[in-house]
LORO-200668 format. One record per atom (N, C-alpha, C): residue number from 1; atom name; x, y, z. Coordinates in steps of 0.05 Angstrom, whole numbers. Layout:
seq atom x y z
NUM CA X Y Z
...
***
This chain:
seq atom x y z
1 N -3119 1621 -1924
1 CA -3100 1640 -1913
1 C -3072 1631 -1921
2 N -3057 1650 -1932
2 CA -3029 1645 -1941
2 C -3010 1652 -1918
3 N -2989 1636 -1916
3 CA -2969 1642 -1895
3 C -2942 1637 -1907
4 N -2926 1658 -1907
4 CA -2897 1656 -1914
4 C -2881 1653 -1889
5 N -2860 1636 -1891
5 CA -2843 1632 -1868
5 C -2815 1625 -1878
6 N -2796 1625 -1859
6 CA -2769 1617 -1866
6 C -2750 1640 -1866
7 N -2759 1664 -1862
7 CA -2741 1687 -1862
7 C -2724 1687 -1837
8 N -2706 1706 -1836
8 CA -2688 1709 -1813
8 C -2665 1726 -1820
9 N -2645 1725 -1803
9 CA -2620 1740 -1806
9 C -2599 1721 -1818
10 N -2587 1730 -1839
10 CA -2567 1714 -1853
10 C -2544 1732 -1862
11 N -2520 1721 -1862
11 CA -2497 1736 -1871
11 C -2496 1737 -1901
12 N -2484 1758 -1911
12 CA -2481 1761 -1940
12 C -2466 1736 -1951
13 N -2476 1727 -1973
13 CA -2465 1702 -1985
13 C -2480 1677 -1977
14 N -2496 1680 -1958
14 CA -2512 1657 -1948
14 C -2536 1651 -1965
15 N -2552 1632 -1955
15 CA -2576 1623 -1969
15 C -2599 1621 -1950
16 N -2623 1622 -1961
16 CA -2647 1618 -1946
16 C -2667 1603 -1964
17 N -2685 1588 -1951
17 CA -2707 1576 -1965
17 C -2733 1585 -1951
18 N -2749 1599 -1966
18 CA -2774 1609 -1956
18 C -2796 1589 -1964
19 N -2816 1588 -1947
19 CA -2839 1570 -1953
19 C -2865 1586 -1953
20 N -2883 1576 -1969
20 CA -2910 1588 -1970
20 C -2930 1566 -1969
21 N -2948 1567 -1950
21 CA -2969 1548 -1947
21 C -2996 1562 -1947
22 N -3017 1546 -1952
22 CA -3044 1557 -1952
22 C -3062 1538 -1937
23 N -3080 1549 -1922
23 CA -3100 1533 -1909
23 C -3126 1537 -1922
24 N -3139 1515 -1929
24 CA -3166 1516 -1940
24 C -3167 1525 -1969
25 N -3145 1527 -1983
25 CA -3145 1536 -2010
25 C -3123 1522 -2026
26 N -3130 1503 -2042
26 CA -3109 1489 -2057
26 C -3097 1507 -2078
27 N -3073 1503 -2085
27 CA -3059 1520 -2104
27 C -3065 1513 -2133
28 N -3079 1491 -2137
28 CA -3080 1479 -2164
28 C -3091 1497 -2186
29 N -3108 1516 -2179
29 CA -3120 1533 -2199
29 C -3107 1560 -2201
30 N -3085 1564 -2189
30 CA -3073 1590 -2186
30 C -3045 1592 -2196
31 N -3037 1617 -2201
31 CA -3009 1624 -2204
31 C -3000 1633 -2176
32 N -2978 1622 -2167
32 CA -2967 1629 -2141
32 C -2942 1647 -2146
33 N -2941 1668 -2131
33 CA -2919 1687 -2135
33 C -2904 1694 -2110
34 N -2879 1702 -2114
34 CA -2863 1713 -2092
34 C -2856 1742 -2099
35 N -2859 1759 -2079
35 CA -2851 1787 -2081
35 C -2836 1795 -2057
36 N -2823 1818 -2058
36 CA -2811 1828 -2034
36 C -2814 1858 -2033
37 N -2812 1869 -2009
37 CA -2815 1898 -2006
37 C -2794 1907 -1986
38 N -2776 1924 -1996
38 CA -2756 1936 -1978
38 C -2768 1962 -1966
39 N -2757 1971 -1944
39 CA -2767 1995 -1932
39 C -2768 2019 -1951
40 N -2791 2032 -1952
40 CA -2794 2055 -1970
40 C -2798 2049 -1999
41 N -2800 2024 -2006
41 CA -2804 2017 -2034
41 C -2830 2001 -2038
42 N -2838 1998 -2063
42 CA -2861 1982 -2069
42 C -2853 1952 -2070
43 N -2873 1936 -2074
43 CA -2868 1907 -2076
43 C -2857 1901 -2104
44 N -2836 1885 -2104
44 CA -2824 1878 -2130
44 C -2826 1848 -2134
45 N -2829 1841 -2159
45 CA -2833 1813 -2167
45 C -2806 1797 -2165
46 N -2808 1773 -2155
46 CA -2785 1756 -2154
46 C -2788 1732 -2172
47 N -2809 1716 -2167
47 CA -2813 1691 -2182
47 C -2842 1683 -2179
48 N -2850 1665 -2197
48 CA -2877 1654 -2196
48 C -2878 1626 -2208
49 N -2900 1613 -2202
49 CA -2904 1587 -2213
49 C -2934 1583 -2219
50 N -2940 1574 -2243
50 CA -2967 1565 -2249
50 C -2970 1537 -2239
51 N -2986 1534 -2219
51 CA -2986 1509 -2204
51 C -2995 1485 -2221
52 N -3014 1488 -2238
52 CA -3024 1466 -2254
52 C -3004 1454 -2273
53 N -2987 1471 -2284
53 CA -2967 1462 -2303
53 C -2939 1460 -2293
54 N -2934 1475 -2271
54 CA -2907 1476 -2261
54 C -2889 1496 -2275
55 N -2901 1511 -2293
55 CA -2885 1532 -2308
55 C -2876 1552 -2288
56 N -2851 1560 -2290
56 CA -2839 1580 -2272
56 C -2831 1605 -2286
57 N -2830 1626 -2271
57 CA -2822 1652 -2281
57 C -2803 1665 -2260
58 N -2785 1681 -2269
58 CA -2767 1694 -2251
58 C -2759 1722 -2261
59 N -2754 1739 -2242
59 CA -2744 1766 -2250
59 C -2717 1763 -2262
60 N -2712 1776 -2284
60 CA -2687 1774 -2298
60 C -2663 1780 -2280
61 N -2666 1800 -2264
61 CA -2644 1809 -2247
61 C -2636 1788 -2226
62 N -2653 1769 -2221
62 CA -2648 1750 -2199
62 C -2644 1721 -2209
63 N -2647 1718 -2235
63 CA -2643 1691 -2246
63 C -2614 1682 -2240
64 N -2612 1657 -2232
64 CA -2586 1647 -2224
64 C -2582 1647 -2194
65 N -2598 1663 -2180
65 CA -2595 1665 -2151
65 C -2619 1653 -2137
66 N -2641 1649 -2151
66 CA -2664 1639 -2138
66 C -2677 1616 -2154
67 N -2691 1599 -2139
67 CA -2705 1577 -2150
67 C -2731 1574 -2136
68 N -2752 1571 -2152
68 CA -2779 1567 -2141
68 C -2787 1538 -2146
69 N -2795 1525 -2124
69 CA -2803 1497 -2126
69 C -2829 1492 -2110
70 N -2838 1468 -2111
70 CA -2863 1462 -2097
70 C -2863 1434 -2086
71 N -2881 1429 -2067
71 CA -2888 1403 -2058
71 C -2918 1400 -2059
72 N -2927 1386 -2079
72 CA -2956 1383 -2083
72 C -2970 1370 -2059
73 N -2957 1350 -2048
73 CA -2970 1336 -2026
73 C -2974 1354 -2002
74 N -2956 1373 -1999
74 CA -2958 1391 -1975
74 C -2971 1417 -1982
75 N -2979 1420 -2008
75 CA -2990 1446 -2017
75 C -2973 1469 -2008
76 N -2947 1466 -2014
76 CA -2927 1485 -2005
76 C -2910 1494 -2028
77 N -2904 1519 -2029
77 CA -2885 1530 -2049
77 C -2860 1540 -2034
78 N -2838 1537 -2048
78 CA -2812 1546 -2036
78 C -2798 1566 -2054
79 N -2782 1582 -2041
79 CA -2765 1600 -2055
79 C -2737 1597 -2043
80 N -2719 1586 -2058
80 CA -2691 1584 -2050
80 C -2675 1607 -2061
81 N -2662 1621 -2043
81 CA -2646 1644 -2051
81 C -2617 1640 -2042
82 N -2599 1643 -2060
82 CA -2571 1639 -2055
82 C -2555 1665 -2059
83 N -2530 1664 -2050
83 CA -2512 1687 -2053
83 C -2526 1713 -2044
84 N -2538 1712 -2021
84 CA -2553 1735 -2011
84 C -2535 1759 -2007
85 N -2547 1782 -2012
85 CA -2533 1808 -2010
85 C -2549 1826 -1991
86 N -2536 1845 -1979
86 CA -2550 1864 -1961
86 C -2575 1877 -1975
87 N -2573 1881 -2000
87 CA -2596 1894 -2014
87 C -2619 1874 -2018
88 N -2616 1849 -2011
88 CA -2638 1831 -2011
88 C -2655 1833 -1985
89 N -2646 1850 -1967
89 CA -2662 1854 -1942
89 C -2689 1866 -1949
90 N -2710 1853 -1940
90 CA -2737 1861 -1946
90 C -2757 1842 -1932
91 N -2782 1849 -1933
91 CA -2803 1831 -1925
91 C -2811 1816 -1951
92 N -2812 1789 -1948
92 CA -2818 1772 -1971
92 C -2847 1762 -1968
93 N -2861 1764 -1990
93 CA -2889 1756 -1990
93 C -2894 1735 -2011
94 N -2913 1717 -2005
94 CA -2924 1700 -2026
94 C -2953 1708 -2031
95 N -2961 1702 -2055
95 CA -2988 1711 -2064
95 C -2999 1691 -2084
96 N -3025 1691 -2087
96 CA -3038 1674 -2106
96 C -3059 1689 -2122
97 N -3061 1682 -2147
97 CA -3080 1695 -2164
97 C -3085 1678 -2189
98 N -3106 1686 -2204
98 CA -3112 1671 -2228
98 C -3122 1690 -2250
99 N -3107 1712 -2254
99 CA -3114 1732 -2274
99 C -3102 1725 -2301
100 N -3084 1707 -2302
100 CA -3070 1701 -2327
100 C -3043 1690 -2321
101 N -3030 1678 -2342
101 CA -3004 1666 -2337
101 C -2982 1676 -2356
102 N -2987 1698 -2368
102 CA -2965 1710 -2383
102 C -2946 1724 -2364
103 N -2922 1729 -2372
103 CA -2902 1741 -2355
103 C -2911 1769 -2346
104 N -2925 1782 -2364
104 CA -2935 1809 -2358
104 C -2954 1808 -2334
105 N -2971 1787 -2334
105 CA -2990 1785 -2312
105 C -2976 1776 -2286
106 N -2960 1756 -2287
106 CA -2950 1744 -2263
106 C -2930 1762 -2248
107 N -2919 1782 -2262
107 CA -2900 1800 -2249
107 C -2914 1824 -2236
108 N -2940 1826 -2240
108 CA -2955 1849 -2230
108 C -2969 1842 -2204
109 N -2966 1860 -2184
109 CA -2980 1855 -2158
109 C -3010 1855 -2162
110 N -3020 1869 -2183
110 CA -3049 1871 -2187
110 C -3061 1844 -2197
111 N -3044 1826 -2204
111 CA -3054 1800 -2214
111 C -3060 1780 -2191
112 N -3055 1788 -2167
112 CA -3057 1770 -2144
112 C -3079 1779 -2125
113 N -3095 1760 -2117
113 CA -3118 1766 -2101
113 C -3113 1760 -2071
114 N -3095 1743 -2065
114 CA -3090 1735 -2038
114 C -3061 1738 -2031
115 N -3056 1749 -2008
115 CA -3028 1754 -2000
115 C -3024 1743 -1971
116 N -3000 1732 -1967
116 CA -2992 1724 -1941
116 C -2982 1749 -1925
117 N -2976 1744 -1900
117 CA -2968 1766 -1882
117 C -2939 1774 -1887
118 N -2923 1758 -1899
118 CA -2895 1765 -1904
118 C -2877 1754 -1883
119 N -2852 1750 -1891
119 CA -2831 1742 -1872
119 C -2806 1759 -1877
120 N -2795 1768 -1855
120 CA -2772 1787 -1857
120 C -2746 1771 -1863
121 N -2732 1781 -1883
121 CA -2705 1771 -1889
121 C -2686 1795 -1885
122 N -2666 1790 -1869
122 CA -2646 1811 -1864
122 C -2618 1799 -1870
123 N -2604 1812 -1888
123 CA -2578 1802 -1896
123 C -2557 1822 -1886
124 N -2539 1812 -1869
124 CA -2518 1829 -1858
124 C -2493 1828 -1874
125 N -2479 1850 -1875
125 CA -2454 1851 -1891
125 C -2430 1841 -1875
***
C-alpha cells in the first residue's frame, strides 16, 4: 500500500516536501512516479525515479522547481517543490509501476499499477 503525505496549506512562494512510503512492497523493481490532479482536470505527470538506478525524470514545465529524491533505508521517495504558485493547488499522488523506463512510459498514468491515496496541497495567494 502506497501512502503520500506532507501536503498542506502553504503561501505562494513557499516550499513543501512530500513523502511516499510503501508497506510490504519494496521500490527496488519499480519506477516511482509523482502526479497531481487539480479539480476538474486529469492527473498530470510531475516527476519519476527508476529506483534501481536512481535515474530521474521531470516534467519540462516544472524543472527547476521540483526535486525527486529517495531514502533507500526508509523505502521512501520525496518530492521537494519550491516557489509554489496557486496553480500548484491539487491532490498529489505517488505511484509505482514497471512497464518501462523511457520518458514516454514514466509520464503516462497507464504505466503505473499502484497508486497512493493522495495528499492535498493548497497554495494561497
